[in-house]
C-alpha positions as CSV (number, residue, x, y, z in Angstrom):
1,M,181.0,24.5,53.4
2,N,182.1,27.9,52.0
3,D,182.5,26.4,48.8
4,H,178.4,26.5,48.4
5,A,176.2,29.1,47.9
6,L,172.3,29.2,48.1
7,I,171.0,31.8,45.0
8,L,167.3,33.2,45.9
9,V,165.4,34.2,42.7
10,D,163.4,37.4,42.8
11,I,161.3,36.8,45.7
12,Q,160.1,40.1,45.2
13,N,157.1,41.8,45.6
14,D,155.6,42.1,42.5
15,F,155.7,38.5,42.3
16,L,153.6,37.9,45.6
17,P,150.4,37.4,45.4
18,G,149.0,41.3,45.3
19,G,151.6,41.9,43.2
20,A,151.2,43.0,39.4
21,L,152.9,39.6,38.3
22,A,151.7,38.0,41.4
23,V,153.3,33.5,41.3
24,P,150.6,31.8,42.7
25,E,151.7,30.9,46.3
26,G,154.7,32.9,45.8
27,D,154.8,33.9,49.5
28,L,155.0,30.8,50.7
29,V,158.2,30.4,49.3
30,I,159.8,33.2,51.8
31,P,160.0,31.3,55.6
32,V,161.4,28.2,53.9
33,A,164.1,30.4,52.3
34,N,164.7,31.8,55.2
35,R,165.1,28.6,57.3
36,L,167.7,28.0,54.1
37,M,170.1,30.7,54.7
38,D,170.4,28.7,57.8
39,D,172.7,26.2,55.9
40,F,174.6,28.3,53.8
41,P,177.7,30.6,54.1
42,I,177.1,33.3,51.3
43,I,173.8,34.1,50.2
44,V,172.7,35.9,47.0
45,A,169.7,37.5,45.8
46,T,168.8,37.9,42.2
47,Q,166.4,41.1,41.4
48,D,164.3,42.3,38.7
49,W,164.7,46.1,38.1
50,H,163.6,46.7,35.2
51,P,163.4,50.4,33.9
52,A,159.4,51.9,33.2
53,D,160.5,51.4,29.2
54,H,161.4,48.2,29.1
55,G,161.2,46.1,26.2
56,S,159.3,43.1,28.4
57,F,156.4,45.3,29.1
58,A,152.9,45.0,27.2
59,G,151.6,48.3,28.4
60,N,154.7,49.6,25.9
61,H,153.3,47.6,23.0
62,P,150.0,49.7,21.6
63,G,148.4,46.5,20.3
64,K,149.8,43.8,21.6
65,Q,148.3,41.7,24.4
66,L,149.9,40.8,27.7
67,F,151.3,37.1,27.3
68,E,152.0,37.3,23.8
69,V,155.0,36.5,22.4
70,I,157.0,39.3,20.3
71,D,160.0,39.4,18.6
72,L,162.1,42.0,20.6
73,N,165.9,42.5,19.2
74,G,166.1,39.0,17.8
75,L,164.7,37.5,20.3
76,P,161.3,35.5,21.5
77,Q,159.5,37.8,23.9
78,V,156.6,37.5,26.2
79,L,155.0,40.3,27.3
80,W,154.4,40.9,30.6
81,P,152.2,43.1,32.7
82,V,154.4,46.2,34.1
83,H,156.6,44.6,36.8
84,C,159.7,45.2,39.4
85,V,159.8,49.3,37.9
86,Q,163.4,50.3,39.1
87,G,162.8,52.3,42.9
88,T,159.4,51.1,43.3
89,S,157.8,48.9,45.9
90,G,156.7,46.1,43.6
91,A,160.3,45.5,43.0
92,D,161.6,45.7,46.3
93,L,162.5,42.0,48.6
94,A,159.8,41.2,49.9
95,P,159.4,42.5,53.6
96,G,158.8,38.8,55.3
97,L,162.3,37.6,53.8
98,Q,165.7,37.8,56.0
99,A,167.4,40.2,53.8
100,E,169.8,41.3,56.3
101,R,171.8,38.2,55.8
102,I,171.6,38.0,52.2
103,T,175.9,38.4,51.4
104,K,175.3,40.7,47.5
105,V,172.2,41.4,45.6
106,F,172.4,41.2,42.1
107,R,169.6,43.0,39.6
108,K,168.9,41.9,36.4
109,G,166.7,42.9,33.4
110,T,168.0,46.8,33.4
111,D,168.5,47.5,30.1
112,P,165.3,48.2,27.6
113,A,166.1,46.2,24.6
114,I,166.5,42.9,26.0
115,D,165.4,40.4,29.2
116,S,167.2,39.0,31.8
117,Y,166.0,35.6,33.4
118,S,168.3,34.4,34.5
119,G,170.6,36.2,37.5
120,L,173.8,35.4,35.3
121,Y,173.2,36.5,32.1
122,D,170.3,38.5,30.0
123,N,168.4,36.2,27.2
124,G,170.9,37.0,24.9
125,H,173.8,35.9,26.5
126,R,175.2,38.9,25.5
127,K,176.2,40.3,29.4
128,S,176.9,38.9,32.0
129,T,175.1,40.2,35.8
130,G,178.9,39.2,37.5
131,L,177.1,36.7,39.5
132,A,179.1,33.7,38.3
133,E,182.7,35.8,38.5
134,W,181.5,36.9,41.6
135,L,180.9,33.9,42.9
136,R,184.0,32.1,41.6
137,E,186.1,34.9,43.5
138,Q,184.3,33.2,46.7
139,G,185.2,30.2,46.3
140,V,182.6,29.1,45.0
141,N,181.5,26.1,43.5
142,R,178.3,24.5,44.2
143,V,175.0,26.4,44.2
144,T,171.8,25.8,45.3
145,V,168.7,27.6,43.2
146,C,165.1,28.6,44.2
147,G,162.8,31.8,44.2
148,L,160.1,32.9,41.5
149,A,159.7,31.8,39.0
150,T,160.6,28.2,38.9
151,D,159.6,28.4,35.1
152,Y,161.0,31.4,34.3
153,C,164.0,32.7,36.5
154,V,164.8,30.3,38.5
155,K,164.9,28.0,35.4
156,F,167.5,30.3,33.8
157,T,169.3,30.7,36.6
158,A,169.8,26.8,37.4
159,L,171.1,26.4,33.7
160,D,173.1,29.1,33.0
161,A,175.0,28.6,36.9
162,L,175.3,24.9,35.6
163,A,176.6,26.0,31.9
164,E,179.2,28.2,34.5
165,G,180.8,24.7,35.6
166,F,178.4,25.0,38.9
167,A,177.5,22.6,40.5
168,V,173.8,23.6,40.9
169,T,170.5,21.6,43.0
170,L,167.1,22.9,42.4
171,H,165.2,23.3,45.6
172,L,161.9,22.8,45.1
173,P,160.4,23.5,48.5
174,A,161.3,26.8,48.5
175,S,160.2,27.3,44.5
176,R,157.0,28.7,42.8
177,G,155.7,28.6,39.3
178,V,154.3,30.4,36.8
179,N,152.3,27.8,34.9
180,L,151.3,30.2,31.7
181,T,150.5,27.0,30.7
182,P,148.9,24.6,32.4
183,G,152.2,21.8,33.0
184,D,155.0,24.2,32.4
185,V,156.6,24.0,35.7
186,D,156.9,20.0,35.0
187,K,159.1,21.0,32.1
188,A,161.1,22.9,33.3
189,V,161.5,20.9,36.1
190,E,162.7,18.0,34.2
191,E,164.6,19.7,31.2
192,M,166.6,21.0,34.8
193,R,166.5,17.6,35.6
194,S,167.6,16.2,32.2
195,K,170.9,18.5,32.2
196,G,172.0,17.8,35.1
197,V,170.7,20.1,37.8
198,T,170.3,17.6,41.2
199,I,165.9,18.2,42.4
200,Q,165.8,18.6,45.9
201,E,161.8,17.8,46.8
């Protein structure tokens, strides 16, 4: 069983109801994630960790609207509310999460010039967070992914893990999505399924 790791994606205050970029029902993933931890010897968490001048923040682009898509250094970029700024309580892991059981935390989105939805790479696959390499060093070849949000950071983490050669399961009950456009979550789940991710409902 030591070859199987749990990846908790971005279960942080700013993504919970009342947070800067709240995911509907985001708080409901916490008790499910805590129970899931019982089944895994290796538990990693990803943490959105943005500098205040991050290029994905609408507030850093005067005249632009929230959720507008711009070009950021050659990549399409959704403009988000300011969220998960380094060192703020919004960036902290959710207080109800049993964080003492987490083996290692990998921070992402630290480069102001590029966003990072995936826990493994930035959105341009220009730089690795070290997560895939670290998992391999631990002898892991299977991962179960869950957290926030299904249609963004969870999806890209799962697809990058798959591309890195891991067997990937998405744990749906411990995940919630943004659904900027109605149906986004369903589309994301179908995309993961079609590419080879096992969907655990």
